[in-house]
PDB file with SEQRES, HELIX, SHEET and CRYST1 records, atoms N, CA, C and O in Angstrom:
SEQRES   1 A   80  MET HIS GLY ARG GLY THR GLN LYS HIS PRO SER GLY GLY          
SEQRES   2 A   80  ALA TYR GLU GLY ASP PHE LYS ASP ASN MET TYR HIS GLY          
SEQRES   3 A   80  THR GLY THR TYR THR PHE PRO ASP GLY SER LYS TYR THR          
SEQRES   4 A   80  GLY GLN PHE SER LYS ASN ARG LEU GLU GLY ASP GLY VAL          
SEQRES   5 A   80  PHE THR ASP THR GLN GLY LEU VAL TRP VAL GLY GLU PHE          
SEQRES   6 A   80  HIS GLY LYS ALA ALA LEU GLY LEU ARG LEU GLN HIS LYS          
SEQRES   7 A   80  MET GLU                                                      
SHEET    1 AA1 7 GLY A   3  LYS A   8  0                                        
SHEET    2 AA1 7 ALA A  14  LYS A  20 -1                                        
SHEET    3 AA1 7 MET A  23  THR A  31 -1                                        
SHEET    4 AA1 7 LYS A  37  SER A  43 -1                                        
SHEET    5 AA1 7 ARG A  46  THR A  54 -1                                        
SHEET    6 AA1 7 VAL A  60  HIS A  66 -1                                        
SHEET    7 AA1 7 ARG A  74  GLN A  76 -1                                        
CRYST1    1.000    1.000    1.000  90.00  90.00  90.00 P 1           1          
ATOM      1  N   MET A   1      85.928 169.585 118.137  1.00  0.00           N  
ATOM      2  CA  MET A   1      84.923 170.037 119.068  1.00  0.00           C  
ATOM      3  C   MET A   1      84.252 171.275 118.490  1.00  0.00           C  
ATOM      4  O   MET A   1      84.896 172.145 117.904  1.00  0.00           O  
ATOM      5  N   HIS A   2      82.951 171.321 118.673  1.00  0.00           N  
ATOM      6  CA  HIS A   2      82.185 172.458 118.185  1.00  0.00           C  
ATOM      7  C   HIS A   2      80.928 172.582 119.046  1.00  0.00           C  
ATOM      8  O   HIS A   2      80.224 171.598 119.271  1.00  0.00           O  
ATOM      9  N   GLY A   3      80.652 173.789 119.521  1.00  0.00           N  
ATOM     10  CA  GLY A   3      79.502 173.999 120.388  1.00  0.00           C  
ATOM     11  C   GLY A   3      79.964 174.354 121.786  1.00  0.00           C  
ATOM     12  O   GLY A   3      81.035 174.933 121.966  1.00  0.00           O  
ATOM     13  N   ARG A   4      79.169 174.012 122.762  1.00  0.00           N  
ATOM     14  CA  ARG A   4      79.478 174.352 124.156  1.00  0.00           C  
ATOM     15  C   ARG A   4      79.900 173.091 124.902  1.00  0.00           C  
ATOM     16  O   ARG A   4      79.334 172.017 124.698  1.00  0.00           O  
ATOM     17  N   GLY A   5      80.916 173.238 125.781  1.00  0.00           N  
ATOM     18  CA  GLY A   5      81.372 172.074 126.523  1.00  0.00           C  
ATOM     19  C   GLY A   5      82.419 172.414 127.546  1.00  0.00           C  
ATOM     20  O   GLY A   5      82.665 173.584 127.840  1.00  0.00           O  
ATOM     21  N   THR A   6      83.042 171.376 128.094  1.00  0.00           N  
ATOM     22  CA  THR A   6      84.071 171.509 129.122  1.00  0.00           C  
ATOM     23  C   THR A   6      85.272 170.665 128.724  1.00  0.00           C  
ATOM     24  O   THR A   6      85.126 169.552 128.219  1.00  0.00           O  
ATOM     25  N   GLN A   7      86.460 171.209 128.960  1.00  0.00           N  
ATOM     26  CA  GLN A   7      87.689 170.467 128.715  1.00  0.00           C  
ATOM     27  C   GLN A   7      88.594 170.627 129.935  1.00  0.00           C  
ATOM     28  O   GLN A   7      88.913 171.743 130.343  1.00  0.00           O  
ATOM     29  N   LYS A   8      89.004 169.494 130.510  1.00  0.00           N  
ATOM     30  CA  LYS A   8      89.897 169.514 131.663  1.00  0.00           C  
ATOM     31  C   LYS A   8      91.277 169.059 131.215  1.00  0.00           C  
ATOM     32  O   LYS A   8      91.411 168.143 130.404  1.00  0.00           O  
ATOM     33  N   HIS A   9      92.314 169.720 131.760  1.00  0.00           N  
ATOM     34  CA  HIS A   9      93.688 169.423 131.388  1.00  0.00           C  
ATOM     35  C   HIS A   9      94.409 168.687 132.515  1.00  0.00           C  
ATOM     36  O   HIS A   9      94.076 168.883 133.684  1.00  0.00           O  
ATOM     37  N   PRO A  10      95.386 167.846 132.189  1.00  0.00           N  
ATOM     38  CA  PRO A  10      96.156 167.137 133.219  1.00  0.00           C  
ATOM     39  C   PRO A  10      96.849 168.092 134.200  1.00  0.00           C  
ATOM     40  O   PRO A  10      97.112 167.719 135.343  1.00  0.00           O  
ATOM     41  N   SER A  11      97.144 169.313 133.760  1.00  0.00           N  
ATOM     42  CA  SER A  11      97.819 170.297 134.610  1.00  0.00           C  
ATOM     43  C   SER A  11      96.929 170.798 135.746  1.00  0.00           C  
ATOM     44  O   SER A  11      97.415 171.391 136.709  1.00  0.00           O  
ATOM     45  N   GLY A  12      95.615 170.554 135.624  1.00  0.00           N  
ATOM     46  CA  GLY A  12      94.663 171.054 136.607  1.00  0.00           C  
ATOM     47  C   GLY A  12      93.835 172.205 136.082  1.00  0.00           C  
ATOM     48  O   GLY A  12      92.863 172.615 136.716  1.00  0.00           O  
ATOM     49  N   GLY A  13      94.214 172.731 134.923  1.00  0.00           N  
ATOM     50  CA  GLY A  13      93.440 173.799 134.301  1.00  0.00           C  
ATOM     51  C   GLY A  13      92.174 173.235 133.666  1.00  0.00           C  
ATOM     52  O   GLY A  13      92.100 172.047 133.353  1.00  0.00           O  
ATOM     53  N   ALA A  14      91.181 174.100 133.479  1.00  0.00           N  
ATOM     54  CA  ALA A  14      89.928 173.654 132.875  1.00  0.00           C  
ATOM     55  C   ALA A  14      89.270 174.806 132.125  1.00  0.00           C  
ATOM     56  O   ALA A  14      89.364 175.963 132.534  1.00  0.00           O  
ATOM     57  N   TYR A  15      88.610 174.474 131.032  1.00  0.00           N  
ATOM     58  CA  TYR A  15      87.869 175.453 130.236  1.00  0.00           C  
ATOM     59  C   TYR A  15      86.428 174.999 130.138  1.00  0.00           C  
ATOM     60  O   TYR A  15      86.143 173.821 129.920  1.00  0.00           O  
ATOM     61  N   GLU A  16      85.520 175.953 130.303  1.00  0.00           N  
ATOM     62  CA  GLU A  16      84.103 175.683 130.097  1.00  0.00           C  
ATOM     63  C   GLU A  16      83.555 176.820 129.250  1.00  0.00           C  
ATOM     64  O   GLU A  16      83.620 177.988 129.634  1.00  0.00           O  
ATOM     65  N   GLY A  17      83.015 176.461 128.091  1.00  0.00           N  
ATOM     66  CA  GLY A  17      82.482 177.499 127.226  1.00  0.00           C  
ATOM     67  C   GLY A  17      82.301 177.032 125.799  1.00  0.00           C  
ATOM     68  O   GLY A  17      82.063 175.855 125.527  1.00  0.00           O  
ATOM     69  N   ASP A  18      82.423 177.995 124.892  1.00  0.00           N  
ATOM     70  CA  ASP A  18      82.190 177.746 123.470  1.00  0.00           C  
ATOM     71  C   ASP A  18      83.452 177.242 122.773  1.00  0.00           C  
ATOM     72  O   ASP A  18      84.560 177.710 123.037  1.00  0.00           O  
ATOM     73  N   PHE A  19      83.255 176.281 121.881  1.00  0.00           N  
ATOM     74  CA  PHE A  19      84.317 175.742 121.034  1.00  0.00           C  
ATOM     75  C   PHE A  19      83.946 175.948 119.575  1.00  0.00           C  
ATOM     76  O   PHE A  19      82.771 175.924 119.208  1.00  0.00           O  
ATOM     77  N   LYS A  20      84.963 176.150 118.753  1.00  0.00           N  
ATOM     78  CA  LYS A  20      84.768 176.207 117.300  1.00  0.00           C  
ATOM     79  C   LYS A  20      86.029 175.645 116.668  1.00  0.00           C  
ATOM     80  O   LYS A  20      87.133 176.097 116.973  1.00  0.00           O  
ATOM     81  N   ASP A  21      85.876 174.672 115.798  1.00  0.00           N  
ATOM     82  CA  ASP A  21      87.014 174.048 115.111  1.00  0.00           C  
ATOM     83  C   ASP A  21      88.088 173.576 116.099  1.00  0.00           C  
ATOM     84  O   ASP A  21      89.278 173.811 115.887  1.00  0.00           O  
ATOM     85  N   ASN A  22      87.662 172.910 117.180  1.00  0.00           N  
ATOM     86  CA  ASN A  22      88.557 172.353 118.199  1.00  0.00           C  
ATOM     87  C   ASN A  22      89.334 173.392 119.001  1.00  0.00           C  
ATOM     88  O   ASN A  22      90.360 173.069 119.600  1.00  0.00           O  
ATOM     89  N   MET A  23      88.855 174.638 119.019  1.00  0.00           N  
ATOM     90  CA  MET A  23      89.523 175.697 119.770  1.00  0.00           C  
ATOM     91  C   MET A  23      88.531 176.427 120.664  1.00  0.00           C  
ATOM     92  O   MET A  23      87.327 176.424 120.411  1.00  0.00           O  
ATOM     93  N   TYR A  24      89.064 177.062 121.730  1.00  0.00           N  
ATOM     94  CA  TYR A  24      88.239 177.928 122.567  1.00  0.00           C  
ATOM     95  C   TYR A  24      87.885 179.131 121.701  1.00  0.00           C  
ATOM     96  O   TYR A  24      88.772 179.845 121.233  1.00  0.00           O  
ATOM     97  N   HIS A  25      86.625 179.349 121.494  1.00  0.00           N  
ATOM     98  CA  HIS A  25      86.219 180.433 120.600  1.00  0.00           C  
ATOM     99  C   HIS A  25      84.804 180.868 120.964  1.00  0.00           C  
ATOM    100  O   HIS A  25      83.852 180.107 120.797  1.00  0.00           O  
ATOM    101  N   GLY A  26      84.672 182.102 121.464  1.00  0.00           N  
ATOM    102  CA  GLY A  26      83.385 182.610 121.915  1.00  0.00           C  
ATOM    103  C   GLY A  26      83.488 182.987 123.377  1.00  0.00           C  
ATOM    104  O   GLY A  26      84.514 183.510 123.812  1.00  0.00           O  
ATOM    105  N   THR A  27      82.456 182.733 124.129  1.00  0.00           N  
ATOM    106  CA  THR A  27      82.424 183.079 125.549  1.00  0.00           C  
ATOM    107  C   THR A  27      82.754 181.853 126.394  1.00  0.00           C  
ATOM    108  O   THR A  27      82.261 180.756 126.134  1.00  0.00           O  
ATOM    109  N   GLY A  28      83.595 182.055 127.411  1.00  0.00           N  
ATOM    110  CA  GLY A  28      83.935 180.932 128.273  1.00  0.00           C  
ATOM    111  C   GLY A  28      84.672 181.349 129.518  1.00  0.00           C  
ATOM    112  O   GLY A  28      84.935 182.530 129.748  1.00  0.00           O  
ATOM    113  N   THR A  29      85.004 180.345 130.323  1.00  0.00           N  
ATOM    114  CA  THR A  29      85.779 180.550 131.547  1.00  0.00           C  
ATOM    115  C   THR A  29      86.927 179.559 131.554  1.00  0.00           C  
ATOM    116  O   THR A  29      86.729 178.358 131.370  1.00  0.00           O  
ATOM    117  N   TYR A  30      88.141 180.079 131.770  1.00  0.00           N  
ATOM    118  CA  TYR A  30      89.307 179.214 131.913  1.00  0.00           C  
ATOM    119  C   TYR A  30      89.793 179.347 133.347  1.00  0.00           C  
ATOM    120  O   TYR A  30      90.095 180.449 133.805  1.00  0.00           O  
ATOM    121  N   THR A  31      89.869 178.228 134.054  1.00  0.00           N  
ATOM    122  CA  THR A  31      90.394 178.197 135.410  1.00  0.00           C  
ATOM    123  C   THR A  31      91.813 177.645 135.343  1.00  0.00           C  
ATOM    124  O   THR A  31      92.030 176.526 134.880  1.00  0.00           O  
ATOM    125  N   PHE A  32      92.768 178.430 135.804  1.00  0.00           N  
ATOM    126  CA  PHE A  32      94.178 178.054 135.777  1.00  0.00           C  
ATOM    127  C   PHE A  32      94.490 177.101 136.925  1.00  0.00           C  
ATOM    128  O   PHE A  32      93.756 177.067 137.912  1.00  0.00           O  
ATOM    129  N   PRO A  33      95.576 176.321 136.812  1.00  0.00           N  
ATOM    130  CA  PRO A  33      95.929 175.363 137.865  1.00  0.00           C  
ATOM    131  C   PRO A  33      96.097 175.995 139.250  1.00  0.00           C  
ATOM    132  O   PRO A  33      95.873 175.330 140.261  1.00  0.00           O  
ATOM    133  N   ASP A  34      96.488 177.272 139.305  1.00  0.00           N  
ATOM    134  CA  ASP A  34      96.679 177.933 140.605  1.00  0.00           C  
ATOM    135  C   ASP A  34      95.372 178.448 141.215  1.00  0.00           C  
ATOM    136  O   ASP A  34      95.379 179.006 142.312  1.00  0.00           O  
ATOM    137  N   GLY A  35      94.247 178.261 140.504  1.00  0.00           N  
ATOM    138  CA  GLY A  35      92.944 178.677 141.013  1.00  0.00           C  
ATOM    139  C   GLY A  35      92.459 180.012 140.484  1.00  0.00           C  
ATOM    140  O   GLY A  35      91.288 180.350 140.653  1.00  0.00           O  
ATOM    141  N   SER A  36      93.336 180.781 139.846  1.00  0.00           N  
ATOM    142  CA  SER A  36      92.890 182.031 139.239  1.00  0.00           C  
ATOM    143  C   SER A  36      92.035 181.688 138.023  1.00  0.00           C  
ATOM    144  O   SER A  36      92.115 180.579 137.495  1.00  0.00           O  
ATOM    145  N   LYS A  37      91.207 182.652 137.574  1.00  0.00           N  
ATOM    146  CA  LYS A  37      90.368 182.333 136.417  1.00  0.00           C  
ATOM    147  C   LYS A  37      90.073 183.565 135.584  1.00  0.00           C  
ATOM    148  O   LYS A  37      90.075 184.696 136.071  1.00  0.00           O  
ATOM    149  N   TYR A  38      89.822 183.305 134.318  1.00  0.00           N  
ATOM    150  CA  TYR A  38      89.438 184.330 133.347  1.00  0.00           C  
ATOM    151  C   TYR A  38      88.075 183.948 132.799  1.00  0.00           C  
ATOM    152  O   TYR A  38      87.845 182.805 132.406  1.00  0.00           O  
ATOM    153  N   THR A  39      87.167 184.931 132.778  1.00  0.00           N  
ATOM    154  CA  THR A  39      85.854 184.743 132.182  1.00  0.00           C  
ATOM    155  C   THR A  39      85.661 185.839 131.157  1.00  0.00           C  
ATOM    156  O   THR A  39      85.782 187.024 131.468  1.00  0.00           O  
ATOM    157  N   GLY A  40      85.362 185.442 129.938  1.00  0.00           N  
ATOM    158  CA  GLY A  40      85.166 186.442 128.895  1.00  0.00           C  
ATOM    159  C   GLY A  40      85.242 185.849 127.512  1.00  0.00           C  
ATOM    160  O   GLY A  40      84.838 184.711 127.275  1.00  0.00           O  
ATOM    161  N   GLN A  41      85.769 186.649 126.602  1.00  0.00           N  
ATOM    162  CA  GLN A  41      85.827 186.271 125.197  1.00  0.00           C  
ATOM    163  C   GLN A  41      87.133 185.554 124.857  1.00  0.00           C  
ATOM    164  O   GLN A  41      88.204 185.884 125.365  1.00  0.00           O  
ATOM    165  N   PHE A  42      87.001 184.560 123.977  1.00  0.00           N  
ATOM    166  CA  PHE A  42      88.145 183.818 123.452  1.00  0.00           C  
ATOM    167  C   PHE A  42      88.078 183.832 121.927  1.00  0.00           C  
ATOM    168  O   PHE A  42      86.997 183.863 121.339  1.00  0.00           O  
ATOM    169  N   SER A  43      89.243 183.809 121.304  1.00  0.00           N  
ATOM    170  CA  SER A  43      89.324 183.690 119.849  1.00  0.00           C  
ATOM    171  C   SER A  43      90.506 182.794 119.511  1.00  0.00           C  
ATOM    172  O   SER A  43      91.654 183.139 119.795  1.00  0.00           O  
ATOM    173  N   LYS A  44      90.233 181.666 118.918  1.00  0.00           N  
ATOM    174  CA  LYS A  44      91.272 180.711 118.514  1.00  0.00           C  
ATOM    175  C   LYS A  44      92.235 180.392 119.658  1.00  0.00           C  
ATOM    176  O   LYS A  44      93.451 180.514 119.512  1.00  0.00           O  
ATOM    177  N   ASN A  45      91.677 179.984 120.794  1.00  0.00           N  
ATOM    178  CA  ASN A  45      92.427 179.578 121.997  1.00  0.00           C  
ATOM    179  C   ASN A  45      93.096 180.731 122.737  1.00  0.00           C  
ATOM    180  O   ASN A  45      93.863 180.487 123.669  1.00  0.00           O  
ATOM    181  N   ARG A  46      92.836 181.959 122.358  1.00  0.00           N  
ATOM    182  CA  ARG A  46      93.455 183.114 123.015  1.00  0.00           C  
ATOM    183  C   ARG A  46      92.411 183.938 123.761  1.00  0.00           C  
ATOM    184  O   ARG A  46      91.260 184.031 123.334  1.00  0.00           O  
ATOM    185  N   LEU A  47      92.824 184.538 124.886  1.00  0.00           N  
ATOM    186  CA  LEU A  47      91.983 185.504 125.574  1.00  0.00           C  
ATOM    187  C   LEU A  47      91.905 186.696 124.647  1.00  0.00           C  
ATOM    188  O   LEU A  47      92.934 187.286 124.316  1.00  0.00           O  
ATOM    189  N   GLU A  48      90.718 187.063 124.224  1.00  0.00           N  
ATOM    190  CA  GLU A  48      90.607 188.104 123.200  1.00  0.00           C  
ATOM    191  C   GLU A  48      89.305 188.867 123.354  1.00  0.00           C  
ATOM    192  O   GLU A  48      88.239 188.371 122.991  1.00  0.00           O  
ATOM    193  N   GLY A  49      89.395 190.090 123.900  1.00  0.00           N  
ATOM    194  CA  GLY A  49      88.217 190.931 124.050  1.00  0.00           C  
ATOM    195  C   GLY A  49      87.919 191.223 125.509  1.00  0.00           C  
ATOM    196  O   GLY A  49      88.783 191.073 126.373  1.00  0.00           O  
ATOM    197  N   ASP A  50      86.696 191.638 125.774  1.00  0.00           N  
ATOM    198  CA  ASP A  50      86.294 191.990 127.134  1.00  0.00           C  
ATOM    199  C   ASP A  50      86.306 190.758 128.033  1.00  0.00           C  
ATOM    200  O   ASP A  50      85.845 189.680 127.656  1.00  0.00           O  
ATOM    201  N   GLY A  51      86.853 190.955 129.245  1.00  0.00           N  
ATOM    202  CA  GLY A  51      86.893 189.836 130.174  1.00  0.00           C  
ATOM    203  C   GLY A  51      87.130 190.268 131.601  1.00  0.00           C  
ATOM    204  O   GLY A  51      87.366 191.441 131.892  1.00  0.00           O  
ATOM    205  N   VAL A  52      87.062 189.292 132.476  1.00  0.00           N  
ATOM    206  CA  VAL A  52      87.263 189.494 133.910  1.00  0.00           C  
ATOM    207  C   VAL A  52      88.261 188.443 134.387  1.00  0.00           C  
ATOM    208  O   VAL A  52      88.085 187.250 134.141  1.00  0.00           O  
ATOM    209  N   PHE A  53      89.308 188.898 135.070  1.00  0.00           N  
ATOM    210  CA  PHE A  53      90.314 187.995 135.613  1.00  0.00           C  
ATOM    211  C   PHE A  53      90.267 188.076 137.131  1.00  0.00           C  
ATOM    212  O   PHE A  53      90.359 189.160 137.707  1.00  0.00           O  
ATOM    213  N   THR A  54      90.122 186.928 137.775  1.00  0.00           N  
ATOM    214  CA  THR A  54      90.146 186.858 139.236  1.00  0.00           C  
ATOM    215  C   THR A  54      91.441 186.179 139.640  1.00  0.00           C  
ATOM    216  O   THR A  54      91.685 185.022 139.296  1.00  0.00           O  
ATOM    217  N   ASP A  55      92.283 186.923 140.386  1.00  0.00           N  
ATOM    218  CA  ASP A  55      93.586 186.357 140.749  1.00  0.00           C  
ATOM    219  C   ASP A  55      93.484 185.446 141.977  1.00  0.00           C  
ATOM    220  O   ASP A  55      92.400 185.250 142.525  1.00  0.00           O  
ATOM    221  N   THR A  56      94.607 184.903 142.393  1.00  0.00           N  
ATOM    222  CA  THR A  56      94.618 183.925 143.488  1.00  0.00           C  
ATOM    223  C   THR A  56      94.270 184.545 144.843  1.00  0.00           C  
ATOM    224  O   THR A  56      93.958 183.822 145.789  1.00  0.00           O  
ATOM    225  N   GLN A  57      94.320 185.876 144.942  1.00  0.00           N  
ATOM    226  CA  GLN A  57      93.955 186.557 146.189  1.00  0.00           C  
ATOM    227  C   GLN A  57      92.481 186.971 146.191  1.00  0.00           C  
ATOM    228  O   GLN A  57      91.988 187.533 147.169  1.00  0.00           O  
ATOM    229  N   GLY A  58      91.784 186.687 145.087  1.00  0.00           N  
ATOM    230  CA  GLY A  58      90.379 187.041 144.988  1.00  0.00           C  
ATOM    231  C   GLY A  58      90.120 188.425 144.428  1.00  0.00           C  
ATOM    232  O   GLY A  58      88.970 188.858 144.352  1.00  0.00           O  
ATOM    233  N   LEU A  59      91.186 189.133 144.030  1.00  0.00           N  
ATOM    234  CA  LEU A  59      91.017 190.447 143.417  1.00  0.00           C  
ATOM    235  C   LEU A  59      90.488 190.268 141.998  1.00  0.00           C  
ATOM    236  O   LEU A  59      90.927 189.378 141.270  1.00  0.00           O  
ATOM    237  N   VAL A  60      89.546 191.117 141.614  1.00  0.00           N  
ATOM    238  CA  VAL A  60      88.891 191.005 140.317  1.00  0.00           C  
ATOM    239  C   VAL A  60      89.340 192.160 139.428  1.00  0.00           C  
ATOM    240  O   VAL A  60      89.216 193.330 139.793  1.00  0.00           O  
ATOM    241  N   TRP A  61      89.863 191.808 138.255  1.00  0.00           N  
ATOM    242  CA  TRP A  61      90.371 192.773 137.287  1.00  0.00           C  
ATOM    243  C   TRP A  61      89.501 192.710 136.038  1.00  0.00           C  
ATOM    244  O   TRP A  61      89.224 191.629 135.516  1.00  0.00           O  
ATOM    245  N   VAL A  62      89.071 193.879 135.563  1.00  0.00           N  
ATOM    246  CA  VAL A  62      88.167 193.970 134.420  1.00  0.00           C  
ATOM    247  C   VAL A  62      88.856 194.757 133.317  1.00  0.00           C  
ATOM    248  O   VAL A  62      89.518 195.759 133.587  1.00  0.00           O  
ATOM    249  N   GLY A  63      88.704 194.307 132.075  1.00  0.00           N  
ATOM    250  CA  GLY A  63      89.295 195.053 130.974  1.00  0.00           C  
ATOM    251  C   GLY A  63      89.247 194.306 129.669  1.00  0.00           C  
ATOM    252  O   GLY A  63      88.455 193.385 129.469  1.00  0.00           O  
ATOM    253  N   GLU A  64      90.129 194.741 128.783  1.00  0.00           N  
ATOM    254  CA  GLU A  64      90.204 194.156 127.449  1.00  0.00           C  
ATOM    255  C   GLU A  64      91.500 193.365 127.329  1.00  0.00           C  
ATOM    256  O   GLU A  64      92.589 193.882 127.576  1.00  0.00           O  
ATOM    257  N   PHE A  65      91.357 192.113 126.947  1.00  0.00           N  
ATOM    258  CA  PHE A  65      92.486 191.193 126.867  1.00  0.00           C  
ATOM    259  C   PHE A  65      92.837 190.902 125.416  1.00  0.00           C  
ATOM    260  O   PHE A  65      91.963 190.784 124.557  1.00  0.00           O  
ATOM    261  N   HIS A  66      94.141 190.790 125.161  1.00  0.00           N  
ATOM    262  CA  HIS A  66      94.639 190.435 123.828  1.00  0.00           C  
ATOM    263  C   HIS A  66      95.781 189.446 124.008  1.00  0.00           C  
ATOM    264  O   HIS A  66      96.947 189.839 124.068  1.00  0.00           O  
ATOM    265  N   GLY A  67      95.447 188.169 124.095  1.00  0.00           N  
ATOM    266  CA  GLY A  67      96.467 187.149 124.318  1.00  0.00           C  
ATOM    267  C   GLY A  67      97.086 187.318 125.686  1.00  0.00           C  
ATOM    268  O   GLY A  67      96.386 187.242 126.696  1.00  0.00           O  
ATOM    269  N   LYS A  68      98.392 187.547 125.737  1.00  0.00           N  
ATOM    270  CA  LYS A  68      99.084 187.722 127.013  1.00  0.00           C  
ATOM    271  C   LYS A  68      99.058 189.167 127.492  1.00  0.00           C  
ATOM    272  O   LYS A  68      99.468 189.444 128.619  1.00  0.00           O  
ATOM    273  N   ALA A  69      98.589 190.092 126.664  1.00  0.00           N  
ATOM    274  CA  ALA A  69      98.525 191.507 127.036  1.00  0.00           C  
ATOM    275  C   ALA A  69      97.132 191.861 127.535  1.00  0.00           C  
ATOM    276  O   ALA A  69      96.127 191.347 127.044  1.00  0.00           O  
ATOM    277  N   ALA A  70      97.096 192.739 128.508  1.00  0.00           N  
ATOM    278  CA  ALA A  70      95.812 193.206 129.042  1.00  0.00           C  
ATOM    279  C   ALA A  70      95.981 194.659 129.466  1.00  0.00           C  
ATOM    280  O   ALA A  70      96.119 194.968 130.650  1.00  0.00           O  
ATOM    281  N   LEU A  71      95.966 195.519 128.499  1.00  0.00           N  
ATOM    282  CA  LEU A  71      96.181 196.930 128.766  1.00  0.00           C  
ATOM    283  C   LEU A  71      94.927 197.564 129.353  1.00  0.00           C  
ATOM    284  O   LEU A  71      93.809 197.222 128.966  1.00  0.00           O  
ATOM    285  N   GLY A  72      95.116 198.487 130.289  1.00  0.00           N  
ATOM    286  CA  GLY A  72      93.998 199.225 130.858  1.00  0.00           C  
ATOM    287  C   GLY A  72      93.117 198.440 131.808  1.00  0.00           C  
ATOM    288  O   GLY A  72      91.935 198.751 131.953  1.00  0.00           O  
ATOM    289  N   LEU A  73      93.672 197.422 132.462  1.00  0.00           N  
ATOM    290  CA  LEU A  73      92.864 196.669 133.417  1.00  0.00           C  
ATOM    291  C   LEU A  73      92.467 197.566 134.594  1.00  0.00           C  
ATOM    292  O   LEU A  73      93.241 198.416 135.033  1.00  0.00           O  
ATOM    293  N   ARG A  74      91.269 197.361 135.084  1.00  0.00           N  
ATOM    294  CA  ARG A  74      90.785 198.111 136.231  1.00  0.00           C  
ATOM    295  C   ARG A  74      90.434 197.127 137.344  1.00  0.00           C  
ATOM    296  O   ARG A  74      89.807 196.093 137.110  1.00  0.00           O  
ATOM    297  N   LEU A  75      90.855 197.476 138.563  1.00  0.00           N  
ATOM    298  CA  LEU A  75      90.512 196.658 139.720  1.00  0.00           C  
ATOM    299  C   LEU A  75      89.069 196.951 140.100  1.00  0.00           C  
ATOM    300  O   LEU A  75      88.689 198.108 140.287  1.00  0.00           O  
ATOM    301  N   GLN A  76      88.278 195.912 140.212  1.00  0.00           N  
ATOM    302  CA  GLN A  76      86.872 196.060 140.572  1.00  0.00           C  
ATOM    303  C   GLN A  76      86.781 196.104 142.099  1.00  0.00           C  
ATOM    304  O   GLN A  76      87.201 195.170 142.782  1.00  0.00           O  
ATOM    305  N   HIS A  77      86.232 197.193 142.621  1.00  0.00           N  
ATOM    306  CA  HIS A  77      86.108 197.349 144.069  1.00  0.00           C  
ATOM    307  C   HIS A  77      84.806 196.735 144.544  1.00  0.00           C  
ATOM    308  O   HIS A  77      83.775 196.828 143.876  1.00  0.00           O  
ATOM    309  N   LYS A  78      84.869 196.108 145.705  1.00  0.00           N  
ATOM    310  CA  LYS A  78      83.678 195.525 146.313  1.00  0.00           C  
ATOM    311  C   LYS A  78      83.067 196.565 147.240  1.00  0.00           C  
ATOM    312  O   LYS A  78      83.730 197.053 148.156  1.00  0.00           O  
ATOM    313  N   MET A  79      81.835 196.896 147.010  1.00  0.00           N  
ATOM    314  CA  MET A  79      81.129 197.853 147.864  1.00  0.00           C  
ATOM    315  C   MET A  79      80.303 197.053 148.875  1.00  0.00           C  
ATOM    316  O   MET A  79      79.442 196.258 148.498  1.00  0.00           O  
ATOM    317  N   GLU A  80      80.573 197.272 150.138  1.00  0.00           N  
ATOM    318  CA  GLU A  80      79.843 196.532 151.172  1.00  0.00           C  
ATOM    319  C   GLU A  80      79.037 197.467 152.019  1.00  0.00           C  
ATOM    320  O   GLU A  80      78.354 197.028 152.944  1.00  0.00           O  
TER     321      GLU A  80                                                      
END                                                                             
């Protein structure tokens, strides 16, 4: 796979975004089976770089992601 597209997994997870050499690479959104999602940068199938994570409660976390680590995440407050 190369270019932009969507991939759905049997687990219920789904990725929509850029592919390079059959991997998530570039900008995209991964929706996890539990409904949480990450939107941001990917590198070789890993969350890598600036991104936004929305958890199952709807809380939005912004920061820099490096695979399974996400140091310095900030909770985004909703101003109403």
